[in-house]
Residue, then its C-alpha position, 0 to 999 in steps of 0.5 A: x500500499x502506498x501512502x500519500x500526503x494530502x491537504x484537505x480542500x486543496x487548491x492549486x492557488x495554495x501553492x507557490x511554484x515548485x511545491x508539489x505532493x505525489x500525484x493529482x488530488x484525490x477526488x472520491x467521497x469515500x467514508x474515512x478509516x481511522x488511520x491508527x487502525x489501519x496503520x496497525x493492520x499494515x504493520x502486523x501483517x508485515x514482519x516488522x514491528x510497530x512502534x507501541x506508543x505511535x501517535x496519529x499526527x493531529x488532522x491526519x486520517x486515513x482514506x482508501x490509500x491516501x492521507x489529508x492534513x485536517x482543516x485548518x492545519x498548517x503545512x510544516x516544512x522539513x528541512x531535513x534532506x536540506x541539512x543532509x551531508x552532500x555525500x549522503x543526498x544521492x543514496x536519501x533521494x534514491x531510496x526515500x524520495x525516488x523510492x527506487x528500491x522495491x523493499x522501501x515501497x511500504x515506507x511513505x516517500x519523503x517530500x522535499x520541503x514537504x510535511x514528512x510527519x509519517x515519514x519520519x514516523x515510519x521509517x524505522x518501523x520499515x527499517x528491517x525491510x532495506x537493513x541491508x542496502x542502506x549505508x551505516x552513515x545514513x542509517x546512523x544520521x537518521x538514528x540521530x535526527x530522530x533520536x531528538x525527534x521522539x527524545x521524549x518517548x522512551x519506549x520508541x527510543x528502545x525499540x530504535x535502539x533495538x533495530x539499529x543494534x540488530x543491523x549492527x551486529x547482521x553487517x558486523x563482518x562489513x566494517x570493523x567498527x560495527x561490532x564495537x558500535x553494536x556493544x556499545x549501543x547495547x551497553x547504552x540501552x541496557x542502561x536507558x532501559x533500566x533508568x527510564x522504562x519502567x516496564x522494559x520487556x523482560x526479553x531486552x534484545x540488547x542484553x541477549x545480544x551483549x552476552x552473546x558478542x561477550x562470549x564470542x570475543x572471550x569476555x567470559x568473566x563478564x558474560x557470566x555476570x551478565x546472565x547471573x543479573x539476568x536470572x535474578x532480574x527475571x529476563x529471558x531470552x526466548x530460547x529453550x535453556x534461558x539464561x540458565x542454559x547460557x550460564x551453564x555454557x558459559x561457565x564450561x568455557x571458563x572452566x576449559x579455560x583454567x585448565x588449559x591455562x593451568x596445562x600451559x603453565x605446567x609446560x612452561x614450567x617443564x621446559x624451563 
C-alpha cells in the first residue's frame, strides 16, 4: 500500500511554484477510516514491529490509500534533506524520495520541503526491510535525527535502539567498527531501559545480544556476570534453555580455559 499526503480542500493557488505532492488530488468522497487502526493492520501483516507509542498526528486520517491534513492545519516544512551531508543526499534521494528500491515501497515517500511527519513516524518501523542496502552512515544520521525527535518517548527510543543493534550485528563483517558499535549501543540501551522504561521488556534484545558478543570475543567473566544478573532480574532470552542454560555453557568455557591455562603453565615450567 502506498501512502500519499494531501491537504484537505486542496487548491492550486495555495501553493507556490515548484511546491508539489506525489500525485493528483483524490476526488472521491469515500468514508474515512481511522488511520491508527489501518496502520496497525499494515504493520502486523508485515514482519516489522510497530512502535507501541505511535501517535496519529493531529488532523491526519486514512482514506483509501491516501492521507490528508485536517482542515485548518498548516503544512509543516521539513529541512532534513537540506541539512544532510552532501555525500549522503544521493543515497537518501534514491531510497526515500525516488524510492527506486522496492524494499522501501511500504515506507511513505519523503517530500522535499513538505510535511514529512508520517515519513519520520514510519521510517524506522520499516527499517528491517532495507537494512541490507542502507549505508551505516545514512542509518546513523536518520537515527540521530529521530532520537531527538522522539526524546520524550522512551519506548520508541528503545525500539529504535533494538533495530539499530540488530543491523550493526548483522553487518558486523562489513566494517570492523560495526561490532564495536553494536556492543556500545547494547550497553547504552540496557542502561537506558533500566533507568527510563519502568516496564521494559523482559526479553530485552540488547541484553541478550551483549551476552552473545562478550561470549564470542572471550570476555567470559563479564558474560557470566550478565547472565547471573539476568536470572536475578527475571529476564528471558526466549530460548529453551534461557539464561540458566547460557550461564551453564559459559561456566564450562571458563572452566575449560582455566584448565588449559594450568596445563600451559605446567608445560612452561617443565621447559624452564
